[in-house]
VOKOL-296631 format. One record per residue: residue in one letter; residue number from 1; x, y, z of N, C-alpha, C in turn. Coordinates in pm, 1 decimal, always signed. Atoms other than C-alpha are relative to their C-alpha. Layout:
BEGIN
+------+-----+----------+----------+----------+----------+----------+----------+----------+----------+----------+
! type ! seq !      n_X !      n_Y !      n_Z !     ca_X !     ca_Y !     ca_Z !      c_X !      c_Y !      c_Z !
+------+-----+----------+----------+----------+----------+----------+----------+----------+----------+----------+
!    a ! NUM !        X !        Y !        Z !        X !        Y !        Z !        X !        Y !        Z !
...
+------+-----+----------+----------+----------+----------+----------+----------+----------+----------+----------+
# end
This chain:
BEGIN
+------+-----+----------+----------+----------+----------+----------+----------+----------+----------+----------+
! type ! seq !      n_X !      n_Y !      n_Z !     ca_X !     ca_Y !     ca_Z !      c_X !      c_Y !      c_Z !
+------+-----+----------+----------+----------+----------+----------+----------+----------+----------+----------+
!    m !   1 !     -7.1 !   +111.0 !    -87.1 !   +291.7 !  +2170.6 !  +4724.4 !    +59.7 !   -120.9 !    -67.7 !
!    s !   2 !    -67.4 !   +114.7 !    +58.4 !   +502.1 !  +1866.9 !  +4666.2 !    -81.6 !   -125.1 !    +21.0 !
!    t !   3 !    +69.6 !   +127.2 !    -15.0 !   +337.3 !  +1534.5 !  +4599.4 !    +93.6 !   -105.7 !    +55.1 !
!    k !   4 !    -93.3 !    +95.9 !    -56.9 !   +653.1 !  +1366.2 !  +4730.5 !    -37.1 !    -35.7 !   +142.1 !
!    a !   5 !    +37.2 !    +24.6 !   -138.1 !   +507.7 !  +1395.6 !  +5080.7 !   -112.8 !   -101.5 !    +11.4 !
!    v !   6 !   +111.0 !    +93.1 !     -1.4 !   +217.3 !  +1167.9 !  +4986.3 !    +54.3 !   -141.7 !     -5.2 !
!    s !   7 !    -47.9 !   +137.4 !     -5.8 !   +263.2 !   +802.5 !  +5071.1 !    -28.7 !    -73.7 !   -129.9 !
!    t !   8 !    +20.3 !    +80.8 !   +119.5 !   +283.2 !   +536.8 !  +4801.6 !   -142.3 !    -50.9 !     -5.8 !
!    k !   9 !   +137.3 !    +48.6 !     -3.3 !    -50.3 !   +396.2 !  +4915.5 !    -95.0 !   +111.0 !    -41.6 !
!    a !  10 !    +87.2 !   -112.6 !    +32.9 !   -206.6 !   +741.6 !  +4887.1 !     +0.4 !    +26.7 !   -150.0 !
!    v !  11 !     -7.3 !    -25.3 !   +143.0 !    -83.4 !   +783.7 !  +4531.8 !    -78.0 !   -106.1 !    -75.8 !
!    s !  12 !    +70.7 !   +105.4 !    +70.6 !   -228.6 !   +448.6 !  +4434.1 !   -150.9 !    +14.9 !    +12.9 !
!    t !  13 !   +143.6 !    -14.8 !    -15.7 !   -573.1 !   +542.8 !  +4571.3 !    -48.3 !   +138.0 !    -38.4 !
!    a !  14 !    +41.0 !   -135.5 !    +36.1 !   -571.9 !   +911.4 !  +4476.1 !    +29.9 !    +25.2 !   -146.3 !
!    s !  15 !    -19.8 !    -34.8 !   +138.8 !   -604.5 !  +1051.0 !  +4131.0 !    +79.1 !   +129.1 !     -6.5 !
!    a !  16 !    -88.4 !   -115.5 !     -4.6 !   -313.4 !  +1290.0 !  +4086.6 !    -28.2 !   +101.8 !   -110.0 !
!    k !  17 !    +13.3 !    -94.7 !   +109.4 !   -402.1 !  +1445.1 !  +3751.9 !   -136.1 !     +0.3 !    -67.8 !
!    t !  18 !   +129.3 !     +4.6 !    +65.4 !   -760.5 !  +1360.4 !  +3668.3 !   -101.4 !    +78.0 !    +80.5 !
!    p !  19 !   +101.5 !    -74.5 !    -73.2 !  -1057.3 !  +1576.6 !  +3754.8 !    -92.2 !    -94.9 !    +74.0 !
!    s !  20 !    +93.3 !    +81.9 !    -76.1 !  -1296.4 !  +1448.1 !  +4015.1 !   -132.5 !     -6.1 !    -74.6 !
!    t !  21 !   +130.4 !    +10.2 !    +62.4 !  -1645.5 !  +1345.0 !  +3927.7 !    -79.3 !   +125.8 !    +28.3 !
!    a !  22 !    +82.0 !   -119.4 !    -18.7 !  -1901.8 !  +1620.5 !  +3888.9 !    -87.5 !    -16.0 !   +122.9 !
!    p !  23 !    +87.1 !     +7.9 !   -117.1 !  -2099.0 !  +1704.1 !  +4201.6 !   -139.1 !    -45.5 !    -39.8 !
!    t !  24 !   +131.1 !    +54.4 !    +30.4 !  -2437.3 !  +1537.5 !  +4223.2 !   -106.6 !   +107.3 !     -8.0 !
!    d !  25 !   +101.6 !   -103.7 !     +4.2 !  -2618.6 !  +1869.7 !  +4260.6 !     +0.3 !    +78.0 !   -130.8 !
!    g !  26 !     -3.4 !    -64.8 !   +129.0 !  -2533.1 !  +1974.0 !  +3904.0 !    +89.4 !   +122.1 !     -6.9 !
!    a !  27 !    -89.5 !   -116.2 !     +0.1 !  -2289.5 !  +2248.1 !  +4006.4 !   +124.4 !    -32.6 !    -81.3 !
!    p !  28 !   -117.7 !    +26.7 !    +81.4 !  -1993.0 !  +2286.6 !  +3772.1 !   +122.8 !    -28.2 !    +85.9 !
!    t !  29 !   -124.9 !    +28.9 !    -69.0 !  -1661.2 !  +2140.6 !  +3879.2 !   +107.7 !    +84.8 !    -64.4 !
!    r !  30 !    -99.1 !    -89.9 !    +55.1 !  -1389.6 !  +2400.6 !  +3837.3 !   +139.1 !    -26.2 !    +56.6 !
!    f !  31 !   -128.1 !    +33.6 !    -59.2 !  -1097.7 !  +2219.5 !  +3994.4 !    +42.4 !   -138.8 !    -42.9 !
!    k !  32 !    -51.2 !   +135.2 !    +15.9 !   -878.6 !  +1919.0 !  +3954.1 !    +47.4 !    -44.1 !   +136.3 !
!    s !  33 !    -31.5 !    +48.4 !   -132.9 !   -838.8 !  +1709.0 !  +4263.2 !    +89.5 !   -122.4 !     -8.6 !
!    r !  34 !    -84.9 !   +118.9 !     -5.9 !   -571.4 !  +1459.6 !  +4352.4 !    -63.8 !   -108.0 !    +85.1 !
!    f !  35 !    +68.3 !    +94.1 !    -87.1 !   -822.7 !  +1284.9 !  +4578.9 !   -109.8 !    -71.2 !    -75.4 !
!    k !  36 !    +98.0 !    +81.9 !    +69.2 !  -1044.0 !  +1004.7 !  +4460.2 !   -134.9 !    +10.3 !    +69.7 !
!    s !  37 !   +136.2 !     -4.7 !    -51.6 !  -1416.1 !  +1052.8 !  +4506.2 !    -68.4 !   -130.8 !    -33.7 !
!    f !  38 !    +73.4 !   +123.1 !    +22.3 !  -1633.6 !   +748.1 !  +4544.6 !   -147.4 !    +33.6 !    -13.2 !
!    p !  39 !   +141.9 !    -31.9 !    +17.4 !  -1985.5 !   +782.0 !  +4402.0 !    -86.9 !    -84.7 !    +93.0 !
!    a !  40 !    +94.4 !    +72.9 !    -84.5 !  -2278.8 !   +680.3 !  +4617.7 !    -68.1 !   -108.6 !    -82.3 !
!    a !  41 !    +71.4 !   +108.7 !    +65.3 !  -2437.6 !   +348.9 !  +4531.8 !   -149.0 !    +32.0 !     -0.4 !
!    d !  42 !   +143.3 !    -24.7 !     +9.2 !  -2805.6 !   +338.1 !  +4438.8 !    -72.9 !    -25.0 !   +131.9 !
!    h !  43 !    +66.9 !    +38.2 !   -124.4 !  -2896.5 !   +182.6 !  +4773.5 !    +54.9 !    +76.6 !   +121.6 !
!    t !  44 !    -62.4 !    -75.1 !   -107.7 !  -2702.5 !   +438.1 !  +4980.5 !   -103.7 !    +85.2 !    +72.7 !
!    p !  45 !    +93.1 !    -84.5 !    -75.3 !  -2898.6 !   +604.3 !  +5262.8 !    +29.5 !   +148.5 !    -22.0 !
!    e !  46 !    -17.3 !   -144.6 !    +11.1 !  -2950.9 !   +980.4 !  +5252.4 !    +99.7 !    +47.6 !   +106.4 !
!    p !  47 !    -93.5 !    -53.7 !    -99.3 !  -2681.9 !  +1187.0 !  +5428.4 !    -74.2 !    +58.6 !   +119.5 !
!    l !  48 !    +53.4 !    -67.7 !   -117.4 !  -2742.6 !  +1312.0 !  +5779.7 !     +3.4 !   +150.4 !    -24.9 !
!    e !  49 !     +6.5 !   -145.0 !    +18.1 !  -2809.5 !  +1682.9 !  +5822.4 !   +140.0 !    +60.6 !     -7.3 !
!    e !  50 !   -129.7 !    -64.0 !    +23.7 !  -2520.0 !  +1891.4 !  +5690.1 !    -24.9 !   +133.3 !    -68.8 !
!    p !  51 !    +20.1 !   -127.6 !    +70.0 !  -2469.4 !  +2244.5 !  +5559.6 !     +7.4 !    -18.9 !   -151.5 !
!    a !  52 !     -7.7 !     -1.1 !   +145.8 !  -2531.4 !  +2306.6 !  +5190.8 !   +136.5 !    +53.4 !    -41.2 !
!    r !  53 !   -131.3 !    -43.0 !    +49.2 !  -2220.5 !  +2370.2 !  +4979.9 !    +21.9 !   +149.4 !    +21.3 !
!    e !  54 !    -17.0 !   -144.9 !     -9.4 !  -2277.0 !  +2745.5 !  +4971.8 !     -2.5 !    +51.3 !   +143.8 !
!    d !  55 !     +4.9 !    -40.1 !   -140.5 !  -2327.6 !  +2754.1 !  +5350.3 !   +121.8 !    -45.6 !    +80.6 !
!    i !  56 !   -121.3 !    +42.5 !    -71.2 !  -1992.5 !  +2594.6 !  +5440.7 !    +86.6 !   +123.4 !    +21.7 !
!    r !  57 !    -74.7 !   -121.0 !    -35.5 !  -1798.1 !  +2864.9 !  +5623.0 !   +142.3 !    -37.3 !    +40.1 !
!    l !  58 !   -141.4 !    +27.2 !    -26.0 !  -1419.7 !  +2878.5 !  +5641.9 !    +30.7 !     -4.8 !   +149.1 !
!    e !  59 !    -31.1 !     -0.9 !   -142.9 !  -1413.2 !  +2965.8 !  +6012.2 !    -49.4 !   -126.6 !    +69.9 !
!    h !  60 !    +48.5 !   +125.0 !    -58.9 !  -1622.3 !  +2656.1 !  +6092.6 !    +88.0 !   -117.9 !    -42.0 !
!    v !  61 !    -89.2 !   +106.2 !    +49.1 !  -1404.0 !  +2431.8 !  +5876.5 !   +133.7 !     +4.2 !    +73.9 !
!    m !  62 !   -129.6 !    -13.5 !    -68.7 !  -1086.0 !  +2569.1 !  +6032.5 !    -11.2 !    -38.1 !   +147.2 !
!    a !  63 !    +20.9 !    +38.2 !   -139.8 !  -1229.1 !  +2528.1 !  +6384.4 !     -7.3 !   -152.5 !    +12.4 !
!    a !  64 !    +11.1 !   +146.5 !     -3.2 !  -1318.7 !  +2165.2 !  +6306.7 !   +135.9 !    -65.6 !    -22.5 !
!    l !  65 !   -130.6 !    +58.7 !    +31.4 !   -971.9 !  +2097.0 !  +6163.1 !   +108.6 !    +39.6 !    +99.3 !
!    s !  66 !   -101.7 !    -43.8 !    -95.9 !   -793.8 !  +2265.0 !  +6455.3 !    +36.4 !   -109.4 !    +99.4 !
!    d !  67 !    -28.6 !   +111.3 !    -90.1 !   -811.0 !  +1943.3 !  +6657.7 !    +82.0 !   -105.2 !    -74.8 !
!    p !  68 !    -85.6 !    +97.6 !    +70.5 !   -529.3 !  +1698.6 !  +6567.8 !    -70.2 !   -132.4 !    -31.9 !
!    l !  69 !    +70.4 !   +125.5 !    +28.8 !   -759.2 !  +1394.4 !  +6593.3 !    -92.4 !    +17.2 !   -120.0 !
!    r !  70 !    +89.4 !    -23.5 !   +114.4 !  -1013.4 !  +1546.1 !  +6354.9 !    +79.2 !    +20.9 !   -128.3 !
!    l !  71 !    -85.9 !    -18.3 !   +117.0 !   -735.9 !  +1652.4 !  +6120.0 !    +50.3 !   -135.6 !    -49.7 !
!    t !  72 !    -43.9 !   +135.7 !    +35.8 !   -607.9 !  +1293.2 !  +6126.0 !   -113.0 !    -77.9 !    -67.1 !
!    i !  73 !   +115.2 !    +68.4 !    +59.6 !   -957.5 !  +1160.6 !  +6051.2 !    -16.7 !    +41.9 !   -145.6 !
!    v !  74 !    +19.7 !    -51.0 !   +135.7 !   -991.9 !  +1383.5 !  +5744.8 !   +115.1 !    -43.0 !    -90.3 !
!    q !  75 !   -116.2 !    +39.0 !    +80.1 !   -638.8 !  +1309.5 !  +5623.8 !     -7.3 !   -148.4 !    -38.2 !
!    r !  76 !     +8.9 !   +143.4 !    +31.0 !   -691.1 !   +933.2 !  +5649.1 !   -112.4 !    -29.2 !    -98.5 !
!    l !  77 !   +107.8 !    +18.2 !    +97.2 !  -1022.6 !   +955.9 !  +5466.4 !    +43.4 !    +44.0 !   -138.8 !
!    l !  78 !    -48.7 !    -48.3 !   +129.8 !   -851.4 !  +1154.2 !  +5190.4 !    +99.2 !    -95.9 !    -63.5 !
!    l !  79 !   -113.3 !    +73.1 !    +55.4 !   -545.9 !   +934.2 !  +5151.0 !    -12.8 !   -152.2 !     +3.5 !
!    e !  80 !     +4.2 !   +144.9 !    -16.8 !   -647.2 !   +584.3 !  +5258.7 !   -135.5 !    -63.2 !    -23.9 !
!    a !  81 !   +134.9 !    +54.6 !    +20.2 !  -1017.2 !   +546.2 !  +5184.7 !     +0.1 !    -97.7 !   -117.1 !
!    e !  82 !     +5.4 !   +103.5 !   +102.3 !  -1089.0 !   +232.9 !  +4983.9 !   -141.0 !    -24.3 !    -50.3 !
!    a !  83 !   +139.2 !    +16.6 !    +40.0 !  -1464.9 !   +257.9 !  +4953.5 !    -72.8 !   +131.6 !    +23.7 !
!    y !  84 !    +77.1 !   -123.8 !     -7.9 !  -1743.9 !   +510.7 !  +4965.4 !    +10.9 !    +66.0 !   +136.8 !
!    d !  85 !     -5.1 !    -59.4 !   -132.2 !  -1748.2 !   +563.5 !  +5340.8 !    +47.5 !   -100.7 !   +103.8 !
!    h !  86 !    -60.2 !    +85.5 !   -101.7 !  -1599.3 !   +429.4 !  +5662.7 !    -60.0 !    +26.1 !   +137.2 !
!    t !  87 !    +47.1 !    -12.2 !   -138.0 !  -1714.9 !   +361.5 !  +6017.0 !   +114.2 !    +50.6 !    +86.8 !
!    c !  88 !   -105.4 !    -49.4 !    -88.6 !  -1528.5 !   +507.0 !  +6312.9 !    +94.1 !   -113.6 !    +42.2 !
!    g !  89 !    -86.1 !   +113.5 !    -33.4 !  -1393.8 !   +155.3 !  +6386.9 !   +110.9 !    -22.6 !   -101.3 !
!    w !  90 !   -100.0 !    +14.9 !   +105.9 !  -1203.4 !   +161.3 !  +6054.8 !   +129.7 !    +71.9 !    +35.1 !
!    f !  91 !   -116.9 !    -80.4 !    -33.0 !   -966.0 !   +422.0 !  +6199.2 !    +87.8 !    -65.6 !   +106.5 !
!    g !  92 !    -76.9 !    +68.9 !   -102.3 !   -858.3 !   +203.6 !  +6492.5 !    +44.5 !    +88.9 !   +115.7 !
!    f !  93 !    -36.3 !    -88.6 !   -110.8 !   -849.3 !   +490.0 !  +6745.2 !    -36.7 !    -63.9 !   +133.0 !
!    d !  94 !    +25.8 !    +50.0 !   -134.5 !   -824.3 !   +391.6 !  +7110.7 !    -63.3 !   +112.9 !    +80.8 !
!    r !  95 !    +74.8 !   -107.7 !    -64.5 !  -1086.1 !   +642.2 !  +7223.7 !   -139.2 !    -51.2 !    +32.3 !
!    p !  96 !   +139.1 !    +38.3 !    -28.7 !  -1426.9 !   +610.5 !  +7387.2 !    -91.5 !    +34.3 !   -118.5 !
!    k !  97 !    +91.5 !    -21.2 !   +111.4 !  -1710.6 !   +584.9 !  +7137.6 !    -65.9 !   +137.8 !     +7.5 !
!    s !  98 !    +64.5 !   -130.9 !    -14.3 !  -1872.8 !   +898.8 !  +7280.9 !    +92.3 !   +112.1 !    -46.0 !
!    s !  99 !    -96.8 !   -100.7 !    +44.2 !  -1554.9 !  +1098.1 !  +7214.2 !     +9.0 !     +1.8 !   -152.4 !
!    l ! 100 !     -7.0 !     +7.4 !   +145.9 !  -1531.4 !   +974.7 !  +6855.2 !   -128.4 !    +53.4 !    -63.4 !
!    t ! 101 !   +126.9 !    -49.9 !    +51.1 !  -1900.9 !  +1046.8 !  +6800.4 !     +1.1 !   +152.2 !     -3.0 !
!    h ! 102 !     -9.2 !   -145.9 !     -6.2 !  -1839.8 !  +1405.8 !  +6908.1 !    +87.4 !    +54.3 !   -113.8 !
!    h ! 103 !    -92.2 !    -48.5 !   +103.3 !  -1543.0 !  +1449.3 !  +6671.3 !    -59.9 !    -12.5 !   -139.8 !
!    f ! 104 !    +62.9 !    +18.1 !   +130.8 !  -1731.6 !  +1307.3 !  +6373.2 !   -116.5 !    +97.2 !    -19.2 !
!    k ! 105 !   +110.3 !    -96.3 !     +8.2 !  -2031.9 !  +1529.4 !  +6452.1 !    +52.4 !   +140.3 !    -30.7 !
!    v ! 106 !    -59.2 !   -131.7 !    +25.3 !  -1811.0 !  +1841.5 !  +6460.1 !    +40.3 !    +12.2 !   -146.7 !
!    l ! 107 !    -41.9 !     -2.2 !   +140.6 !  -1665.6 !  +1752.2 !  +6118.8 !   -121.3 !     +8.2 !    -93.8 !
!    r ! 108 !   +120.4 !     -1.8 !    +84.5 !  -2011.6 !  +1687.9 !  +5971.1 !    -69.3 !   +135.1 !     +7.7 !
!    e ! 109 !    +70.9 !   -127.1 !    -14.4 !  -2168.2 !  +2004.6 !  +6111.7 !    +77.1 !   +117.4 !    -60.8 !
!    a ! 110 !    -80.9 !   -103.8 !    +64.0 !  -1877.7 !  +2213.0 !  +5977.6 !     -2.8 !    -12.8 !   -152.0 !
!    g ! 111 !     +5.5 !    +21.3 !   +144.3 !  -1934.6 !  +2066.1 !  +5630.5 !   +123.6 !    -68.3 !    -55.9 !
!    v ! 112 !   -122.7 !    +66.0 !    +44.9 !  -1603.8 !  +1878.2 !  +5616.4 !    -28.9 !   -142.8 !    -46.0 !
!    t ! 113 !    +31.6 !   +138.3 !    +35.0 !  -1749.0 !  +1528.1 !  +5608.4 !   -149.9 !    -15.5 !    -21.0 !
!    r ! 114 !   +139.5 !    +40.8 !    +19.4 !  -2073.4 !  +1362.0 !  +5504.2 !    -14.7 !   -131.9 !    +74.6 !
!    q ! 115 !    +26.3 !   +125.5 !    -70.8 !  -2223.6 !  +1090.3 !  +5722.7 !   -133.2 !    -57.3 !    -44.6 !
!    r ! 116 !   +122.5 !    +72.4 !    +32.5 !  -2482.5 !   +828.8 !  +5640.5 !    -21.7 !   -105.6 !   +107.3 !
!    q ! 117 !    +36.9 !    +96.4 !   -102.9 !  -2667.2 !   +603.0 !  +5881.7 !    -29.0 !   -133.9 !    -65.9 !
!    y ! 118 !    +20.9 !   +136.9 !    +46.7 !  -2643.9 !   +229.0 !  +5809.2 !    -35.7 !    -82.1 !   +123.5 !
!    g ! 119 !    +39.9 !    +72.0 !   -120.6 !  -2847.2 !    +52.9 !  +6076.2 !    +43.0 !    +77.5 !   +123.6 !
!    l ! 120 !    -46.4 !    -65.2 !   -122.5 !  -2674.0 !   +133.9 !  +6405.1 !   +130.3 !    +75.9 !    -17.0 !
!    e ! 121 !   -128.4 !    -67.7 !    +17.9 !  -2353.7 !   +270.3 !  +6253.6 !     -8.3 !   +113.9 !    -99.5 !
!    r ! 122 !    -11.4 !   -112.7 !    +91.9 !  -2263.7 !   +594.7 !  +6084.7 !   +132.4 !    -13.6 !    -73.1 !
!    r ! 123 !   -120.6 !     +8.1 !    +81.8 !  -2014.9 !   +602.3 !  +5800.8 !    +29.0 !   +137.7 !    -58.3 !
!    s ! 124 !    -41.9 !   -134.6 !    +39.8 !  -1816.9 !   +905.0 !  +5689.0 !    +83.0 !     +0.6 !   -126.9 !
!    q ! 125 !    -86.1 !    -26.7 !   +114.0 !  -1651.4 !  +1047.3 !  +5380.8 !    +24.5 !   +150.9 !     -2.5 !
!    v ! 126 !    -29.5 !   -142.3 !    +13.8 !  -1487.2 !  +1383.9 !  +5304.5 !    -82.0 !    +56.4 !   -115.6 !
!    r ! 127 !    +76.8 !    -68.5 !   +105.5 !  -1695.0 !  +1628.6 !  +5099.0 !    +99.5 !    +68.6 !    -94.5 !
!    i ! 128 !   -111.0 !    -47.7 !    +82.2 !  -1412.7 !  +1666.3 !  +4846.5 !    -44.2 !   +109.1 !    -96.9 !
!    e ! 129 !    +42.1 !    -97.6 !   +101.3 !  -1600.6 !  +1845.1 !  +4567.7 !    -44.1 !   +131.1 !    +63.5 !
!    d ! 130 !    +50.8 !   -120.6 !    -65.6 !  -1772.2 !  +2086.5 !  +4804.2 !   +113.4 !    +83.3 !    +59.4 !
!    l ! 131 !   -110.4 !    -74.2 !    -61.7 !  -1453.6 !  +2179.7 !  +4991.7 !    +95.3 !    +57.2 !   -104.3 !
!    e ! 132 !    -86.9 !    -51.3 !   +105.0 !  -1245.4 !  +2214.3 !  +4675.6 !    -65.0 !   +117.7 !    -72.2 !
!    d ! 133 !    +71.0 !   -110.0 !    +64.9 !  -1512.4 !  +2435.8 !  +4523.1 !     +2.8 !   +125.6 !    +87.4 !
!    r ! 134 !     +5.5 !   -114.7 !    -92.0 !  -1538.7 !  +2660.0 !  +4831.2 !   +137.7 !    +52.3 !    +38.2 !
!    f ! 135 !   -131.6 !    -38.4 !    -51.1 !  -1174.2 !  +2658.5 !  +4946.5 !   +109.4 !    -76.8 !    -74.1 !
!    p ! 136 !    -99.5 !    +72.5 !    +80.3 !   -937.0 !  +2548.1 !  +4667.0 !   +135.2 !     -8.0 !    +71.4 !
!    g ! 137 !   -130.9 !    +21.1 !    -59.9 !   -614.5 !  +2399.1 !  +4799.9 !     -3.2 !    -42.0 !   +145.5 !
!    l ! 138 !     +8.1 !    +35.6 !   -141.8 !   -738.7 !  +2337.5 !  +5154.9 !    +27.5 !   -148.3 !    +22.2 !
!    l ! 139 !    -18.9 !   +144.1 !    -19.1 !   -750.5 !  +1959.6 !  +5114.7 !   +143.4 !    -42.9 !    -30.1 !
!    d ! 140 !   -142.4 !    +27.9 !    +22.0 !   -395.7 !  +1960.4 !  +4974.3 !    +79.5 !    +26.0 !   +127.4 !
!    l ! 141 !    -67.0 !    -30.5 !   -127.2 !   -283.0 !  +2123.9 !  +5298.8 !    -26.4 !   -108.5 !   +103.4 !
!    v ! 142 !    +35.3 !   +106.4 !    -94.3 !   -469.1 !  +1863.4 !  +5502.8 !    +76.4 !   -127.8 !    -34.8 !
!    a ! 143 !    -69.8 !   +122.8 !    +42.4 !   -318.6 !  +1578.8 !  +5298.2 !   +149.8 !     +5.4 !    +29.3 !
!    d ! 144 !   -143.5 !    -13.9 !    -21.3 !    +34.5 !  +1715.8 !  +5338.7 !    +37.8 !    +26.6 !   +145.9 !
!    w ! 145 !    -23.7 !    -28.1 !   -142.0 !     -1.5 !  +1784.9 !  +5713.9 !    +75.0 !   -115.0 !    +68.4 !
!    r ! 146 !    -73.1 !    +98.1 !    -79.1 !   +241.2 !  +1606.3 !  +5944.4 !     -5.0 !    +44.0 !   +146.3 !
!    p ! 147 !     +7.3 !    -35.6 !   -143.1 !   +191.6 !  +1595.6 !  +6325.0 !   +136.2 !    +33.2 !    +58.2 !
+------+-----+----------+----------+----------+----------+----------+----------+----------+----------+----------+
# end
């Protein structure tokens, strides 16, 4: 895969040649990721219910990513994220809140994203380490995807 397809902004926020941080569950990291992982702060709420790393299934991930809006959500989180997690308003989609809630729930239940509840809002991030461990190269495909 060519990194030429990645925008300049993406290169500045993604780590092209350094390994990501080790997963918090103590599992070994056996990959190098071009995506920057943001560690959780000490005051970060616990994640909402999500599948464990070993329970993430390829058919569920592929089903979640089959929708262009969800694929766009994951791609933007990979390439443009500037902090640990983002609200659905950060994306600027002109969609009803109920529709966006559904899309974010599908991604979380498939194990693609992690969500945390901050008061009345939920914030999301891609589960980079977990997906790279289970399906090496998948996130590169998502990052290089063009509609």
